[in-house]
N, C-alpha and C positions, 0 to 999 in steps of 0.2 A: 456849667454854664461852657459849651464846648469855644473855640474862639480858631484863629488860622494856624498857631499855632497845637493847638489841643483839638486838631476834630472829632468830628464822632467816627469812630469804625464804624462804614458799615459791613451788615453780617453779610460770612458765604451766605450763595443763597442753596437752601433746604432741597434738598434729589429731591424730585416729583418725578415717581416714574406714570409715562403717558401712554395709551394700549387706545390704539382704534378696532372699529370692529364692524363691520363688513358680512356680507352675506344673503341668502334668496328670501325673498318673501314666504308667508305662510302658501301661496297660490302653488308655489316650488312642488311640483311630485316626488323628489327627493326628500325634499325635508320635510313636508305634511307626513312623510308614511318614515321618517324616523326622531316625529322632533321630542320626545324622548330617553333619546339614545344621545340626537346632542345636547341637548340641555345636561345631559349625567356628562359628558365628554367638559363642556363649556368648563362645568363649576372642579371638575378635577382639575381643568385648565388654569380656571381662578385657585384654587386651591395652593398650586405647584406657585405660579407667579409668587401668590402675598406671601407661601414660604423664604420664597428667592430674597424678595421686598427687603422683608423685615420691619422695623418700623419705617422705613417709606412711604409719605401720603402717593398715592395709586390714583387714578384718573384717567378713565376711560369714555373717550370720545365716538360717539356713533350718530346718525342720521334719524335711528329710535321707529328706522320703519319698521312694519308687522309683520314678526317674523323673527329671523335671527338675531338683529339689533337688539330688540325689547327683550328675547330672553335672556341675552351679557347684561342688559343695563340692571335687567332683574335681578340678576345673580352678583351682579358689580354692589347695588343697593344693598345688595344681602349680606357682603362684606366690609361696609359702613365706606366704599369707598364713591369720590367725588362724580357726578354723572355733569360731564358737556354734550348740546349734542347742538352741533352747523347743520340748520335747518338747510335747503334748498329754498324752501319759501318761505313767507310771514308767516306769524302763527294760524294766524284765521284758515289763511289755502292751504298752509300742509298741512291742517288736521284735518281738513275736505276729501285731499285730494286724500290724504293713508286709512281715510274710512271708507272708502271705496262707496258711494252712494250710490244708486242703483238711478235713479231720481232726478228731475231737478228741482223738485220743492226740497229733499233730503236735504242735497246739496244746498241749499241756498237758507237752511237752517246754519249746517253746522257754518257755513261761513259770516254769520252772523254773530253765534254762538250758542246756537240753542241746539234739543235734544232734536235727530234726527228720529222720522216714525218706526222706520227699520226696523227691529230690536238689533241686528247682528251691527247694523250701522254706526248705531245708534252706543253697542259696545266695543266697535275699533274703537271710535272716537275718544270712550270713556277711557279707556285704558292708555289711547297716548298721551288724554291730556294727563289721566295719574304721575306718570313715568316724566312730562313736563313738568310738574311743577315739583318735581326733587332734582332739578336739575338744568345747570349754567346752560340759558337757549343765546345763541348766538341765528338770527331769522337774517336769512339774504330776502330782501323784501323789492329789491329794486324791480324786479318785472313780473310783480305780480296782477298787472293789471292787467295787460293783456294774455295773462297765464288760466286768469280766472275768469274771462269773456271767451279762451277757447274751451276750459274746460268743461262751461256752463252749455257751448254750442256743440259741442259733443255729446253729451248726457241729453241734452235740447234732438239731436241726428243721429243716435245710437251708430249708424245705418251706413254714413254718412264718413267711408275708410277714408279720401285724404283729408280729412277731419283730422280724424282721426289719426292717422302720420302726422298730421303736423303738429298735436298737442305734443303727441312721445317723441317726436325731437325737442319741443324744448320745453320739456320737462326731464327727460336725458340729461338737457346740456346744463340742468340750473344741478339739478341732483350731483352731475359727475363734476362742476365749482363744488358744494360742498362736499362728496366726497373728496378734493384736494385741499382742502380747511385741512379737516379730520388727517391727511394721509402727511403734511405738513405738520401737526400738532405731535404725531406717533411713535415715542419708541420703537414698537412693533404694534402689526395688528392682524390682528386675530379673524380669520377668511368664513366662512361655511360659505362651500362651493362645491358644484356635480361634478365642475369641469366639462362641461358640456359647451359652453362659446363667451370668450369673451373681446367681440369688435362690438359689443352692445355701450352704447357711449353712456355713465353709468350706474352701468352693471357692475354684480359683482367679480366678475372676470376680467373687465373693463380695470375696475379698482386696484384687485389685486393685480394686475400687469401694473399700472402706477404705481401700486408703491413697491415692488421690487424696482423698477425702472430709478426711483426717487432714492435707491442706495436704504432702505428699510428690510428688517427681514418679513416675514407673512409665517405665521404655524395656520397652517393648511387643514382644516376638519373639511372631509368628502364627502358630504350629505348623504351620500349613498353608503358608506362604509365606516360612519365616526369616527371609532376605537383608534382607528388606523393614520391617526393623523399626523403631521410631519413639519419639521421645519426648513421653508424653502429661501434662500437669498439667493437667486440668479434667475432670471423671467423664462432663461432657457427652462427649467427645470423643469419646468412646470407644461413641457412637451413629454417628460419621459413619464411610466410606469411606475415611477419608485416607490418600491415596499419604505416602510414610515426607519428615519434615523433608528438608526440603531441606539445610538448614544441621548434620542429628542430628548430624555430628560435634563441631564443635563448641557444639553448644548439649551436648552431652554432658560436654565438655572442664570447661565452665562454670560445668553446676551443680559436677559434682567442685569443681574450682579454690573456688566459691564454698562447697562445704560444709565445708571443709579450711581457707579464711580467707578470708572475710569482706572485700569491697576496706575499705580503710583501717583496720581494726579491728584489727589485731596492735598497730598505731603507739598507738591511743588506750590499747588494754589494759595496754601496760605500763605507759604514760606516767603512769594511771588509778593504776596499780595498784606503783607506785613506789616504792622504800625509804625516799624521804627525806619520803615520808607520811606514814608510818608514825610515833607521836607515844608511849610511852608510859602518859603520865597527861597530860588534859582540859587547858589552857586557861583559866586564873581569867574571862581577860580576855573574853573571849567565851564565858561564863555566863550573860548577859541572858535568853537565850529560855529557855534552863531557869528562870532568877531568876525571870521572871514568871508560868510553871508554877505555880512554889515559892510564889510569891509569892499567889497569885490561887487554886491550884488546890490548899487544903487539908494539910495535916501542918505541920512543923516548917518555917516560911518562911524561915528566914536557916541553915537546917544547910547542911553542907558541900555541894557539887555535882559535886567532881571525881573524874573515874572513872579508874580507872587499866584500862587496854584487855590482856585478859589474850593474852600471846604466843604465836602458834601454834602453838609445840612442847609447848608445858603444857596444851593443851584435853582432849589424851585422854587426862591426870591429873586434870582440874581439869573444868568445868564440861561435856566429853563424856564423862566417866568410866560414867554411869551410861547411857548411849545404846549405848554401844561393847558394855558390859558386857549388857545385852539382845538385844545385835546377837549376843554371842560364845555365848548364852543360845539361840538356834535349836536346835533338835534336828538334829544332822549338819552345821551347819555350820561352814567349812574356816576356821579360827583361823586363817588372812592374809587372811581377806573383812573383816571390820572393823576389823585395821590399817589396808590398803586406804584404806579410809570415812573412816578418821583424818584417812589422809596426804593425801590426793584432794578432800577433801570440809570435813569437820573445819576443819584448819588454814588450807584458802582461806576460808572460813564466816569464822575470828577474824581471819584479816588485810583484809579485805575491812569485817571487823563496825569494828574497830579505826579503819580509815580513812573510811569513811560516818560513822563518830561523829563523828570526828574535823574533816572538814567540812560538816556538818550545824552544830557550834557555832560556824565562823566564819563559812555561810552565816546561817544565822539569829543567829547573836546578835549578827552582823557588820552586819544587818538592824537588830535591835531596837535597838542602841547608838546606828547614827545617827539611828533615830526619834525615838532620848532625848536627842544630843546635835540634835538639827536646833530640840526645844523649847524648851531650856535657854539655845540661839544666842539664842533671840528672849528673852529671859528675860532673860540678864545684859547685853544690848546696849539695855534700859532700866530698868535697874537700877539704876543712876546718880541716876536723877530724885528716885525717893523716900526713896533713903539716902543718897546722898553727894554728890550737885550734877554740878554743868559741871564742875567743874575736876577730876573724880575720872573726868571718860569715858575717856578714854582706857586708867585698868586695865581696866572694863569691856570698853573694843571688841579690847583685846587677848585676851583673856578669847572674848569674840565668837571674834576671828579663831581663837583655837587652833581650838574647836568646832568651826568650819563646815570650818580643816584635815582635824583629824580624821573629817570625816566625803569631807573628796574623799580623803585617804587611804587610806583601808578602801573607799570604791568603786573605785578605781583598783587595788588589790590584789584585791578578792575579783574585776574583769573579769578581771586580771590573770592571777590563780592559780586561775580557773575552778572560786568556788569551788562553787556551782551545779551546773555539769555533773558535778563532780565526784562532791560528794554521788549527785546525784542514781543517777548511772550506778552507783559502789558503796554503795548501796544494795538497788541494783536485785538484783546482783549477791549482797550477803551475806545475800537471803533466798531466793532459790534456793537458792544453799546449805543453808540452815536447816535447809529443810522436806524436800529430795533423799534423807534415810537410810529413811525410814522407806518412801519408793517403793523406793530400790534394794531393801529385804528381800523388798517384792515383785517385782521384776523388769521394775515397769512404771514410764514415763516418757509427759514430755510426748512428741508429736513433733512433730517440729525446725518443721514448718507453723504448731504450734499454740503458740506461744510469744509474749511482747506484743511490738508493735512501741513503739515511741521515740515519743513525743510530745513537739515541740520541739527537737526536734535528731534528729541523723544516726544516731549511739553505738546498735549494737546487742550491742557486742562483754558487754556482762553477763549477755544471752541465750546468748551464742556460749560465755562462761568457763564457765559452767555447765554446760551442756550437755555442754562437754569436759572439764570434770571429771567428770562423771557418768559418762562414756564410757571416762575413762580406771579409774572400776571395771568397769565392766560388768557381763555377769548377772552372781548368785553361780553358781557348778559347787554346785547342791545339788537335791537332791530337797523338791520341797515336798509335803509332807502337812495334815493335817487339824490336826497340833498345830505346825508348823508357822507356821499358822495362826492358829489361839488364841495362842501367843506372838505371834507379831505383833502383837495386835488388846492383847492386856494389857499389852507389856511396849514396843508403841512406838506404834502408832497410837491409842488411847487415854490413851496418855500426854501427847502429843504434843498432839490437841484438845482438849483440855481445860485444858492452862496457855498456849494462844495465846487460847480464849475465854474464862479470865480477862484476861488480858493487855489483851485489845480489852475486855471489858469493863472495867474498872479505866479504861483509858484515856476510855472513851468517857466515863466518868461524871467522874473531871477535867477535859480540854476542855469535859468543857459547861461544869460552874464557873468554868473560866476565863474564858469567852468571856462569861457573863452578870455576872459581878465585874468585867468590864472594862467592858460596856455600863453599868451601874452607877458605876461612878469615872466615863465618860465623861459621863452624863445626870447628873451633881452635878454635872460639873463647870461644862459650860455653867451647869446652873443656876444656880450662884454666880455666875456674870459675868452675868448676867441680876438678880440681884440686888443689886453691889455698883455696876453701871451705873443701875438703879432707885434703891437710895438716894440714890447722886451728883447723880441731877436731883433727885432730892426735897431734897435739902440746898439746891440753888439754888434751886430753886420753894417754899422756903420762905424764905431771904434776903431774893426778889422782891418776897413778901407780905410778909416783917417778922416771921415766925412763929417764924425762929433768926436765928443774926448774920452780916450781909450777907455777912462775909471768907470764913464755914465752910466756903461748899462753893470759895472760890479758896485756900486754905490747902492744903486736900484734896482740890486735884484731883489735884497729881503720883501719890496712894497710890494713887486709886479708877483712875486711868488705866491703871495698869500693870497693880493688878485684872486690870479691862477685858481686859487681854490676856496676864494669869498663869491664869486659867480659862479665859480658849479654847484658850489654849495648849494645856493639860496634857488636855484634852478631845480635839485634836484629834490631838494626841501619841498619846496611849493610843488612842484609833480606829483611828487607823495601824496603833499596834502590833495591835488586835484584825482588824482586815484585811486587814493581811500574816499571819497566823498562823492565821486561816481556820479558829479553834477550835472552833465549831458544827462547819463542815464536817466536819474530821478523825473529829469526834465524831460525826458520824452514817455517817462511813465506817467507825468500826470499830462502832459499831453492829447495822451492816448487819454486817458480816463476824460478828461474835459471833454477831449471832442466825443466820449459815445456818452455824457453824460447833459452835452448838448440833445441831439439826438431825441433823449429820454423827454428831457425839457420842451423841446418843441412837439413834441406828441401829446406832454402832458395839457401843453398853454390849448392846442385845438379842440384838444379829447373837451377841458374848461370851457372853449367857446362854441359850444355845440350845446343845442338846445335839453335843457333837464330832460328829460324824455329820451333821448337817445342812450344817455348817462347807463351805464354795465357792473354791475358787482365783476364782470370777470376782465372787462379792458383794464377798471382799478387796477385791481390786484395784478395782474398780468406790467405794465406801468411801475407800477410798486418790486415788483421781480426783478423788472428790468434795471433800476437803480439798486438794486442793494447786489447783483449779479456784478457790477459796473464795481461796488464798493469789494467784492472779495474779488473779484481780478485783480485791480489794482494793490491787494496786500498782497497776492500768492508774489504779483511778479518783482515786487516792494522784498518779501523775502527773499526769492531768486536774488538779488542781488547781493544780499543784504549778508542770511545763511549762515555765508562762512568765512566772512571775517571777521576772525575772536580779535579779545585782543593780545597784540603783541609788541614783541618789542621788531620799534622802526629800522628794517634791515631790507 
C-alpha cells in the first residue's frame, strides 16, 4: 500500500505513433483511375512504417470518407492498427452524407439508421458502418440540425444552386474542423492528392496545407503517379514539381523513429522523473528563496513554508476530484474516459509537479543561500576587528571558512545534481499536463510541430512526455453536442481560466512587492554605508580642527570600518538576490499572462451566456487553443529568463 513517503510511481508513457490520412474521394478522376496502384503504395508505406515503428502501437486517424480514407483504414486494420475517426457530423448524418443518396427518401432512411433502396447508396453506407464499428469515433454533432435540414432541402431541390452552395459551405467548414482534430493528433499525415486545388476549405489540398503550417510532415502520394510519393516538410514545396526524395525511405524511417523516440530523450526523461527524485515533504534547509518571498511579499513572514506533496495515486480523490467529476458529468461520456485522464495525465502531473517543486527549492533556495552565505562570510571575516580583537581572529576565520565551504559544496551539489536543468524540465512537463484535461475534453491538442523548443539546453523530453501522455488517452469516444460544449465551458474551461488568471494576478502583485521591497532594502543599506563613512570622516576632521577629541576617530576606526563594509555587503547581497530572482520580470510575465487569460475568459463567459443553439465546436475549440497558447507563451517567456541562470558561485 503506497503512502506519501512511498508513492506509486506513474510509469513513463508508452510511445504511440499517430498517423493521419487525407485524400480524394472515389469521385475524383485521378483516384478512380489509379485506385489499385494507390492502394498498393499505401500498403507499401504502411509496411515501411510498421518496420520502423517496431513493437510500438500505431494509431490511424481519418475522417473515413469514401476514397483514400477508407482505403487506408482497411490497410491499417489489416495490420492490427487502432482506428480513430473524428467525424465532421453526428454518426447518422455523417452516414447519410457520405453514402451520397440521390433521393430524399433514401436520405431519410439513412438518417433513421435504415437501408437505402438504391443498392449503390446502401453499399456505401454499409462499408462506412463496417469501418466505424471497428473504430473509436468522435463525432462532431453540434451543428447537425441545420446541416441536416440543408441536406434534405438540397436533395428535394437539386437544381437550386444557391441552396447547394450553402450546403457545400456548411459541410466544408465541418470537414475542416474534423481535419484540424486529425492534424493535431498526428505525427505524420499521409495524403493522396492530385495537386489541382488547395483552396477548397476542408478539401485534401487545404488539409495538406494546414498540416504543413502546423509543423507536421506529409507523405504526399500523387494520385496521378502514386509510385512517385515524396516527403514534404514545407508548404512552399507544394508549389515545386520536385521528383521523389532520393532518401525518402530512410527519411520516412527517421520521421517515425523521431516521433517515437527523440534522440537521447528517453534516458533524460527516465532520469529526471526517477523515484529517488520524489520527496513527500519539502526540506526547510532549502526554503531560502521562498522565505525571501514570505518576508518581502506580504502576509505572515515567519509562517511555515513546508509543503506536503500530493502522492500521484491520491490526486483522483484529492485535488483532481472536482475536475474528474466535471469530465464524468459530460453528457454521454464513457465512465472509463475520466479514469484514463486521471491515470495518464493527473497522476503524472502530480509526480512531475512534486519533483519540480523539490528541484525548485534546491536550485533557487540553494542559490539564495549562497548569496546570503557569501555576504556573511565577508562580515564574519571582519567582525573580530570591532568585537574581539586579533586574538580571536582564528575563530572568525574558521566561521568564514565554513561559510565559504558551504558555498562550494552547495554549488558542487547543484551542478552534479543538475538542479537547474531538472527543475526547468520537470516544471515544463508539469505545466503541460496541468492544462491538458480541458483540451482532451474537446479532442483538441497542440500539433507536434508547435510545441515549445528548449532554450539553453537540449532537453525536449518534457514536450515528448506530455504529448505521449495525452496520446495515451487519445480522442474520447463521444458525440460532441451543444450540451457537451456548454458543460465543457461551464465545468472545465471557465473554472480553469479563472483559477489561472487569479493565480497570475496574485503572483504578479506579490513579486512586484518583493522586488520593490528588496530594492528599498538595498538602497537603504548603501545610504547607511555612505552615512557611516561620512560620520567617521566628520569625526576625523573634527579632531583635526579641534572641535572633537583627537583620538575619537582613531578609537572608533574599527567599528566604522566594519560598518563601512557591513552596509555595502548587505546591499550587494540583497541586490544579488533581487537580480537572481528576477522578481520584476516574472511579475511582468505573470501580469501579461493574466491579461491574456482575462481576454480569453471574457470571451468564454460571453459564449457560455449565449443561447445553447449558438454554441459551435469550432468556437469553443478556438478558446481552448487560445488558453493553451497563453500557457505555452508563459512557459517560453519564463524559460527565456531562467535558461541561462545555471547554478554557480555568487560572484
